[in-house]
VOPAGU-2260 file (C-alpha; in pm, 1 decimal, decimal comma):
REM VOPAGU-2260
SITE   aa  ch    i         X         Y         Z
SITE  UNK   A    0     142,8    -560,3    -862,3
SITE  UNK   A    1     421,6    -554,5    -609,5
SITE  UNK   A    2     485,3    -727,3    -277,7
SITE  UNK   A    3     594,6    -543,1      33,7
SITE  UNK   A    4     587,5    -541,4     411,5
SITE  UNK   A    5     403,3    -278,2     614,9
SITE  UNK   A    6     659,0    -115,7     844,1
SITE  UNK   A    7     467,0     181,9     987,5
SITE  UNK   A    8     171,3     413,0     940,3
SITE  UNK   A    9     142,7     778,9     841,2
SITE  UNK   A   10     -56,0    1049,1    1017,2
SITE  UNK   A   11    -127,1    1371,6     831,6
SITE  UNK   A   12    -353,9    1632,4     986,5
SITE  UNK   A   13    -333,8    1861,6     682,0
SITE  UNK   A   14    -398,5    1703,9     343,2
SITE  UNK   A   15    -601,1    1731,8      24,7
SITE  UNK   A   16    -975,3    1699,9      91,8
SITE  UNK   A   17    -990,7    1390,6    -130,4
SITE  UNK   A   18    -760,5    1214,6     119,8
SITE  UNK   A   19    -963,5    1288,7     433,7
SITE  UNK   A   20   -1059,9     965,7     609,1
SITE  UNK   A   21    -806,4     750,6     427,2
SITE  UNK   A   22    -551,3     538,2     612,9
SITE  UNK   A   23    -191,9     542,7     489,3
SITE  UNK   A   24      81,5     287,8     555,4
SITE  UNK   A   25     457,7     291,9     494,9
SITE  UNK   A   26     556,0     -16,9     295,1
SITE  UNK   A   27     902,0    -153,9     219,7
SITE  UNK   A   28     897,7    -323,8    -119,2
SITE  UNK   A   29    1048,9    -667,0    -189,4
SITE  UNK   A   30    1244,3    -771,2    -497,5
SITE  UNK   A   31    1196,5   -1089,1    -706,1
SITE  UNK   A   32    1395,7   -1293,4    -450,9
SITE  UNK   A   33    1157,8   -1182,8    -171,2
SITE  UNK   A   34    1433,6    -975,4     -17,0
SITE  UNK   A   35    1374,4    -620,7      96,9
SITE  UNK   A   36    1515,6    -359,0    -132,7
SITE  UNK   A   37    1564,9       6,5     -54,8
SITE  UNK   A   38    1232,0     127,1    -195,6
SITE  UNK   A   39     987,9     253,0      64,1
SITE  UNK   A   40     649,2     390,0     -41,6
SITE  UNK   A   41     335,2     528,0     118,4
SITE  UNK   A   42      22,3     336,0      17,7
SITE  UNK   A   43    -345,0     398,8      89,1
SITE  UNK   A   44    -497,0     110,6     284,8
SITE  UNK   A   45    -862,2      20,9     233,1
SITE  UNK   A   46    -839,8    -339,4     352,6
SITE  UNK   A   47    -708,9    -299,2     706,0
SITE  UNK   A   48    -347,4    -413,2     680,3
SITE  UNK   A   49    -138,7    -393,3     993,5
SITE  UNK   A   50     225,9    -330,6    1072,3
SITE  UNK   A   51     434,9    -640,0     997,8
SITE  UNK   A   52     198,1    -785,6     737,7
SITE  UNK   A   53     306,4    -877,4     385,6
SITE  UNK   A   54      82,9    -706,5     131,4
SITE  UNK   A   55       3,1    -677,6    -239,4
SITE  UNK   A   56      27,3    -326,4    -380,0
SITE  UNK   A   57     -80,2    -174,2    -706,3
SITE  UNK   A   58      61,0     157,8    -826,1
SITE  UNK   A   59      -9,6     420,9   -1086,2
SITE  UNK   A   60    -343,9     501,6   -1244,6
SITE  UNK   A   61    -480,6     153,5   -1169,2
SITE  UNK   A   62    -463,3     237,4    -798,2
SITE  UNK   A   63    -749,2     483,1    -847,5
SITE  UNK   A   64    -989,8     214,4    -969,1
SITE  UNK   A   65   -1095,7     140,9    -610,9
SITE  UNK   A   66   -1437,0     276,6    -522,3
SITE  UNK   A   67   -1412,1     634,9    -397,7
SITE  UNK   A   68   -1057,3     698,2    -526,5
SITE  UNK   A   69   -1139,9     800,1    -883,5
SITE  UNK   A   70   -1047,6    1164,0    -819,6
SITE  UNK   A   71    -793,0    1119,0    -538,6
SITE  UNK   A   72    -421,7    1199,3    -568,8
SITE  UNK   A   73    -330,2     838,9    -476,5
SITE  UNK   A   74     -45,2     658,9    -652,3
SITE  UNK   A   75     -26,4     335,6    -450,3
SITE  UNK   A   76    -285,3     124,2    -271,4
SITE  UNK   A   77    -276,1    -195,7     -68,7
SITE  UNK   A   78    -509,1    -441,1    -245,0
SITE  UNK   A   79    -442,1    -762,1     -50,9
SITE  UNK   A   80    -283,2    -920,1     253,7
SITE  UNK   A   81     -67,9   -1226,4     180,0
SITE  UNK   A   82    -141,1   -1513,0     418,8
SITE  UNK   A   83     130,9   -1742,7     283,6
SITE  UNK   A   84     342,1   -1803,0     -24,9
SITE  UNK   A   85     391,8   -2138,1    -193,3
SITE  UNK   A   86     742,3   -2230,7    -304,9
SITE  UNK   A   87     761,3   -2315,5    -676,3
């Protein structure tokens, strides 16, 4: 899994039928030092994340293990919203 911050949303009026009804967010990924790096991805959002929230993301084939995504062309999905992080 990866950590990122939701920075915007995506609207697409024309898309694959398997994506109809899905919400997509633009997420800027963080590195191991919790600093933003250049990577920005689009992730499907089934949990209701909002702009400015820090989220957990899974990518690749494991992202299609969510109910209803088995046959969708989704490569990244938001699987959690981080409330706080504990310093180690």
